[in-house]
C-alpha positions as CSV (number, residue, x, y, z in Angstrom):
1,M,-81.6,12.3,-20.7
2,K,-78.6,14.5,-19.8
3,K,-78.4,12.9,-16.4
4,V,-78.3,9.6,-17.8
5,F,-75.7,10.4,-20.5
6,L,-73.4,12.2,-17.5
7,L,-74.1,8.9,-15.9
8,L,-72.9,6.8,-18.5
9,A,-70.2,8.6,-19.1
10,V,-68.9,8.3,-15.6
11,I,-69.4,4.7,-15.6
12,T,-67.6,4.7,-19.0
13,I,-64.4,6.2,-17.6
14,S,-64.5,4.5,-14.4
15,F,-64.4,0.9,-16.5
16,G,-61.8,2.3,-18.3
17,A,-59.6,3.2,-16.0
18,I,-60.2,-0.3,-14.1
19,A,-59.4,-2.0,-17.6
20,Q,-56.0,-0.2,-17.6
21,K,-55.7,-1.1,-14.0
22,G,-56.0,-4.5,-14.7
23,K,-53.2,-4.9,-17.0
24,V,-50.9,-4.0,-13.8
25,T,-52.9,-6.8,-12.0
26,S,-52.3,-9.2,-15.2
27,A,-49.0,-8.5,-15.3
28,Q,-47.9,-8.8,-12.0
29,S,-49.7,-12.5,-12.4
30,F,-47.5,-13.2,-15.4
31,I,-44.2,-12.5,-13.3
32,D,-45.6,-14.9,-10.6
33,Q,-46.1,-17.8,-13.5
34,G,-42.6,-16.9,-15.0
35,M,-44.4,-15.4,-18.3
36,L,-42.1,-12.4,-18.3
37,D,-42.8,-11.2,-22.2
38,K,-46.7,-11.1,-21.5
39,A,-46.1,-9.4,-18.2
40,K,-43.7,-6.5,-19.9
41,E,-46.2,-6.1,-22.8
42,A,-49.4,-5.6,-20.2
43,I,-46.8,-3.0,-17.8
44,D,-45.9,-1.4,-21.4
45,Q,-49.6,-0.8,-22.2
46,A,-50.5,0.5,-18.4
47,L,-47.4,3.4,-18.4
48,A,-48.6,3.9,-21.7
49,N,-52.3,4.8,-20.9
50,E,-52.8,8.1,-19.0
51,K,-55.4,6.3,-16.6
52,S,-52.5,3.9,-15.1
53,M,-49.3,5.9,-16.0
54,N,-49.1,7.7,-13.0
55,W,-50.9,5.0,-10.7
56,F,-48.0,3.8,-7.9
57,N,-49.1,0.2,-8.2
58,T,-47.9,0.5,-12.2
59,Y,-44.3,1.3,-10.7
60,F,-44.1,-1.0,-8.0
61,V,-44.9,-4.0,-10.2
62,K,-42.4,-2.4,-12.9
63,G,-40.0,-2.7,-10.3
64,K,-41.1,-6.7,-9.7
65,L,-40.6,-7.0,-13.4
66,C,-37.7,-5.4,-13.4
67,Q,-36.1,-7.7,-10.6
68,A,-37.5,-10.7,-12.3
69,V,-35.6,-9.7,-15.8
70,Y,-32.7,-9.6,-14.0
71,Q,-32.8,-12.9,-12.4
72,A,-34.2,-14.6,-15.4
73,D,-31.8,-17.6,-17.5
74,N,-33.5,-16.5,-20.7
75,P,-31.7,-13.9,-22.9
76,K,-34.5,-12.6,-24.3
77,Y,-35.8,-11.4,-21.1
78,N,-33.0,-10.4,-19.8
79,A,-32.5,-7.7,-23.0
80,Y,-35.8,-6.0,-22.1
81,Y,-34.0,-3.4,-19.9
82,A,-30.6,-2.3,-20.1
83,D,-29.9,-1.8,-16.5
84,P,-33.2,-3.9,-14.9
85,L,-32.0,-3.5,-11.4
86,A,-31.5,0.5,-11.9
87,E,-34.9,0.6,-13.1
88,A,-36.4,-1.4,-10.4
89,Y,-35.1,0.7,-7.6
90,A,-36.3,4.0,-9.8
91,A,-39.9,2.3,-10.2
92,Y,-40.0,1.6,-6.3
93,E,-38.6,5.0,-5.9
94,K,-41.7,6.2,-8.1
95,A,-44.3,4.2,-6.8
96,M,-43.8,5.7,-3.2
97,E,-43.5,9.2,-4.3
98,L,-46.8,8.9,-6.3
99,D,-48.5,7.0,-3.2
100,T,-49.9,9.8,-1.1
101,K,-50.9,6.9,1.6
102,G,-48.0,5.2,2.0
103,T,-49.4,1.8,1.6
104,T,-46.5,1.2,-1.1
105,K,-44.1,1.9,1.5
106,K,-45.3,-0.3,3.9
107,K,-45.7,-3.3,1.2
108,I,-41.7,-2.8,0.5
109,L,-41.2,-3.1,4.3
110,S,-43.0,-5.9,4.7
111,Q,-42.0,-8.1,2.2
112,M,-38.6,-7.3,2.2
113,V,-38.7,-5.9,-1.1
114,Y,-35.5,-4.0,-0.9
115,N,-33.7,-7.0,1.0
116,S,-34.0,-8.7,-2.2
117,L,-33.0,-5.9,-4.2
118,A,-29.8,-5.3,-2.4
119,Q,-28.9,-8.8,-2.7
120,D,-29.5,-8.6,-6.4
121,L,-27.3,-5.6,-6.6
122,F,-24.4,-7.5,-4.9
123,S,-25.1,-9.8,-7.0
124,Q,-24.7,-7.6,-10.5
125,G,-21.7,-5.8,-8.7
126,S,-19.9,-8.8,-7.9
127,K,-20.4,-10.3,-11.8
128,K,-19.7,-7.0,-13.4
129,F,-16.4,-6.9,-11.1
130,E,-15.2,-9.9,-11.9
131,E,-15.8,-9.3,-15.5
132,G,-13.6,-6.2,-15.6
133,D,-16.8,-3.5,-15.8
134,Y,-15.6,-1.9,-12.6
135,E,-17.7,1.5,-13.4
136,G,-21.0,-0.8,-13.9
137,A,-19.6,-2.6,-10.7
138,L,-19.5,0.8,-8.6
139,K,-23.0,1.8,-9.8
140,A,-24.4,-1.6,-8.4
141,F,-23.0,-1.4,-5.1
142,G,-23.4,2.6,-4.7
143,V,-27.2,1.3,-5.5
144,Q,-27.1,-1.2,-3.0
145,I,-25.6,0.9,0.1
146,K,-28.0,3.5,-1.0
147,I,-30.8,0.9,-0.1
148,N,-28.8,-0.4,3.1
149,E,-28.8,2.7,4.4
150,G,-32.4,3.2,4.3
151,E,-35.3,3.3,6.5
152,L,-36.8,0.4,3.8
153,Y,-34.0,-2.1,4.5
154,A,-34.7,-4.8,6.9
155,G,-31.6,-5.8,8.7
156,G,-28.1,-4.8,10.0
157,L,-25.7,-2.4,7.8
158,D,-23.6,-4.4,5.8
159,T,-20.0,-3.2,6.2
160,G,-18.3,-5.2,3.8
161,M,-20.6,-3.4,0.9
162,Y,-18.4,-0.3,1.5
163,F,-15.3,-2.1,0.9
164,N,-16.8,-3.6,-2.5
165,A,-17.6,-0.2,-3.5
166,G,-14.0,0.8,-2.7
167,L,-12.6,-1.8,-4.6
168,A,-14.5,-1.0,-7.7
169,A,-13.8,2.7,-7.8
170,Q,-10.4,2.0,-7.1
171,N,-10.2,0.1,-10.0
172,A,-12.2,2.2,-11.9
173,K,-9.6,5.0,-11.3
174,K,-12.0,7.2,-9.4
175,Y,-9.7,7.6,-6.4
176,D,-11.9,10.2,-4.5
177,Q,-14.9,8.0,-4.3
178,A,-12.7,5.0,-3.5
179,I,-11.2,7.1,-0.6
180,K,-14.9,8.2,0.6
181,Y,-15.6,4.3,0.8
182,Y,-12.7,3.2,2.3
183,E,-12.5,5.8,5.3
184,R,-16.0,4.8,5.9
185,C,-14.5,1.4,6.2
186,G,-12.0,2.7,8.8
187,E,-15.2,4.2,10.6
188,L,-16.7,1.1,10.9
189,K,-13.7,-0.7,11.9
190,Y,-13.6,-3.1,9.1
191,L,-10.6,-5.3,8.0
192,G,-8.4,-3.0,10.1
193,I,-5.7,-1.4,8.6
194,N,-6.3,-2.9,5.2
195,P,-8.5,0.5,4.0
196,Y,-6.1,2.3,5.2
197,F,-3.6,1.0,3.1
198,R,-6.1,1.0,0.0
199,I,-6.5,5.1,0.7
200,Y,-2.6,5.3,0.3
201,E,-2.9,3.5,-2.9
202,C,-5.4,6.1,-4.1
203,F,-3.0,8.6,-3.2
204,L,-1.0,6.8,-5.5
205,G,-3.4,6.7,-8.5
206,Q,-3.4,9.8,-8.0
207,G,0.1,10.7,-8.7
208,D,0.4,12.5,-5.0
209,T,3.3,10.5,-3.4
210,V,4.0,13.2,-0.8
211,K,0.8,12.5,0.5
212,A,0.9,9.1,0.3
213,E,4.1,9.0,2.1
214,A,2.5,11.1,4.9
215,Y,-0.3,9.1,5.1
216,L,1.7,6.1,5.8
217,L,3.8,7.7,8.3
218,D,1.3,8.9,10.4
219,L,-0.7,5.3,10.2
220,P,1.7,3.9,13.4
221,N,-0.1,6.5,15.3
222,K,-3.6,4.5,14.7
223,F,-2.2,0.9,14.6
224,P,0.9,1.0,16.9
225,G,3.1,-1.6,16.4
226,D,1.6,-3.1,12.8
227,N,4.2,-4.6,10.9
228,T,2.5,-4.4,7.9
229,I,3.2,-0.5,7.7
230,N,6.9,-1.2,7.4
231,F,6.1,-3.3,4.5
232,Q,4.3,-0.6,2.7
233,L,6.9,2.3,3.5
234,A,9.7,0.1,2.4
235,D,7.8,-1.0,-1.1
236,L,6.9,2.7,-1.3
237,Y,10.6,4.2,-1.0
238,L,11.5,1.2,-3.2
239,K,9.1,2.8,-6.0
240,S,10.3,6.0,-5.4
241,N,14.0,5.0,-6.2
242,K,15.3,5.8,-2.3
243,P,16.8,2.6,-1.4
244,L,18.2,4.0,2.0
245,E,14.8,4.8,3.2
246,A,13.8,1.5,1.8
247,L,16.4,-0.6,3.6
248,K,15.6,1.2,7.0
249,Y,12.2,-0.3,7.0
250,L,12.8,-3.4,5.2
251,N,15.1,-4.0,8.5
252,A,12.7,-2.9,10.9
253,A,10.3,-5.4,9.6
254,K,12.6,-8.4,9.6
255,K,13.1,-8.1,13.2
256,S,9.2,-8.5,13.9
257,D,9.2,-11.0,11.0
258,P,12.2,-12.8,10.6
259,D,10.9,-15.6,8.7
260,N,9.9,-14.0,5.8
261,Y,11.2,-14.8,2.7
262,S,10.1,-11.7,0.9
263,L,12.0,-9.3,3.3
264,W,15.1,-10.6,2.9
265,F,14.7,-10.8,-0.9
266,A,13.8,-7.5,-1.3
267,S,16.8,-6.0,1.0
268,G,19.5,-8.3,-1.1
269,I,17.9,-6.9,-4.5
270,T,18.1,-3.4,-2.7
271,Y,21.6,-4.3,-1.5
272,L,22.7,-5.3,-5.2
273,N,21.5,-2.3,-6.7
274,L,23.3,-0.1,-4.7
275,N,26.5,-2.3,-5.7
276,K,27.2,-3.5,-2.0
277,Y,27.4,-6.9,-3.0
278,D,28.2,-8.5,0.5
279,E,25.9,-7.2,1.7
280,A,23.5,-8.7,-1.0
281,I,25.1,-12.1,-0.8
282,T,24.4,-12.0,3.2
283,E,20.9,-11.1,2.9
284,L,20.2,-13.5,0.0
285,T,21.5,-16.0,1.5
286,R,19.1,-15.8,4.2
287,A,16.6,-15.9,1.7
288,L,17.5,-18.9,0.1
289,E,17.4,-20.6,3.2
290,L,13.8,-19.9,3.9
291,N,12.9,-20.6,0.2
292,S,15.4,-22.5,-2.2
293,G,12.4,-22.9,-4.9
294,L,12.5,-19.4,-7.0
295,A,14.8,-19.1,-10.0
296,E,15.1,-15.5,-9.5
297,T,16.4,-15.8,-6.1
298,H,19.6,-17.8,-7.4
299,Y,19.7,-15.7,-10.4
300,A,20.0,-12.5,-7.6
301,M,22.7,-14.5,-5.7
302,G,24.8,-15.4,-8.8
303,A,24.5,-11.7,-10.1
304,S,25.9,-10.7,-7.1
305,Y,29.0,-12.7,-7.2
306,I,29.3,-11.9,-10.7
307,N,29.2,-7.9,-10.4
308,K,31.5,-8.7,-7.4
309,A,33.9,-10.1,-9.8
310,Y,33.9,-7.7,-12.1
311,E,34.6,-4.8,-9.4
312,M,37.6,-6.9,-8.2
313,N,38.5,-7.9,-12.2
314,Q,38.8,-3.9,-12.7
315,K,40.9,-3.2,-9.6
316,A,43.5,-6.1,-10.7
317,N,43.7,-4.2,-14.2
318,D,45.2,-1.2,-12.1
319,I,47.7,-3.6,-10.7
320,M,51.5,-3.3,-12.2
321,D,52.8,-6.0,-10.5
322,V,52.7,-9.2,-12.4
323,K,52.6,-11.6,-9.3
324,K,50.0,-9.4,-7.5
325,Y,48.1,-9.4,-10.6
326,E,48.1,-12.8,-10.9
327,E,47.2,-13.1,-7.5
328,A,44.2,-10.7,-7.8
329,V,42.7,-12.5,-10.9
330,A,43.2,-15.9,-8.9
331,E,40.4,-14.5,-6.2
332,L,38.3,-13.0,-8.2
333,N,37.9,-15.9,-10.1
334,K,36.9,-18.3,-7.2
335,V,34.1,-15.5,-7.0
336,Y,33.1,-16.1,-10.4
337,N,33.2,-20.0,-9.6
338,K,31.1,-19.1,-6.3
339,A,28.6,-17.4,-8.9
340,L,28.1,-20.6,-11.2
341,P,26.1,-22.7,-8.8
342,Y,23.4,-20.6,-8.8
343,M,23.1,-19.7,-12.0
344,Q,22.9,-23.4,-13.0
345,K,20.3,-23.8,-10.3
346,A,18.4,-20.3,-11.7
347,Y,18.8,-22.2,-15.3
348,E,17.3,-25.6,-14.0
349,L,14.5,-23.8,-12.3
350,N,13.7,-21.2,-15.2
351,P,15.2,-22.6,-18.5
352,N,13.6,-19.9,-20.9
353,D,14.5,-17.1,-19.1
354,K,17.6,-15.4,-22.0
355,Y,19.1,-12.9,-18.9
356,T,20.1,-16.3,-17.2
357,M,21.0,-18.1,-19.9
358,Q,23.0,-15.1,-20.9
359,S,25.0,-14.6,-18.0
360,L,25.7,-18.4,-17.3
361,K,27.1,-18.7,-20.6
362,E,29.5,-15.7,-19.8
363,L,30.4,-17.6,-16.8
364,Y,30.9,-21.0,-18.8
365,Y,33.2,-18.9,-21.3
366,R,35.2,-17.4,-18.2
367,M,35.8,-20.4,-16.7
368,K,36.9,-22.6,-20.0
369,M,33.7,-25.0,-19.9
370,T,33.6,-24.9,-23.7
371,K,31.2,-28.1,-24.2
372,E,28.7,-26.1,-21.5
373,Y,29.7,-22.7,-23.0
374,D,28.8,-24.4,-26.8
375,E,25.4,-25.8,-26.2
376,L,24.7,-23.2,-24.1
377,K,25.4,-20.3,-26.9
378,A,23.5,-22.9,-29.6
379,K,20.5,-22.5,-27.6
380,L,20.3,-19.0,-27.4
381,D,21.1,-18.5,-31.2
382,A,18.2,-20.2,-31.9
383,L,15.8,-18.4,-29.4
384,E,17.2,-15.4,-30.9
385,Q,16.1,-16.6,-34.6
386,K,12.7,-17.2,-33.6
């Protein structure tokens, strides 16, 4: 009788294990049918039972469920896991850890499970990036990279994923991680010089302008003749309030790209800020030849003439001889006259800009254009009362 009882106990235990493993089979079936609520219930039961909680296939099917949850359109299903793809990856890894015979690893490779998971992670990362969740995007892209670099990914290396991760890290202000990813892009020669400029931006983000400058100045050794380096150096020196250095690289950039409006405009503004009005006018004249449809260019040209005239007026006030003083005033009024059409055009292109309106109003007053002055003054007064 004792042997019979032992046999019955063995049979009972076996049937118990089979029953719990049957929950896993049921979960897979429910996933295939799109019945994710029932699949979740079955897999949770399997994970809670000691006879199936450490079975490798339980975790493999959980991974499948997590991916299905991510892909589902039903919000109810989406709420099952806070980060379904991260849980899917963890479940697959756990399944391979528990499967000492390696059948799960073969299944993941033959079914290209990690390929589909990597695509899901790219989708998730892109969506989170667009939503402004840069840390979430970085996490998704980081797992995608881990999968893509592993032996279970069937296919070539996706070089773009490093740049995506770099962008996410940079926007999340995790500059060290961003630099690591951008350096990998450089090693793979992905997007040419672009990742190197991103590294420079990361140094700026860290507040290390010295390192950023040194990094840029070294780039011509890697990319000889690349004019975009001059752009970046000019931008750096403008931001660092080093206008003379900026002009050096703006002029170098113009030699290689003489029809670039932005370069002429930037150098014009730089000369204007240096109180070198004739030089500013020369640069801005060329900028207007290249693009006459921007209010800021017309405003800068008008401001150059106004500031030049104001400087002439300061000098005229020191003249004691009446006749020479009147001649000087006549000359500076000619310069004010030159400013007028540019300020009027700036106002036409951007009629609600208070700075343009104020400058134009002062010109009208200076030139005794009473009607125009009164109209513009009334508009300004109305805006200030709002």
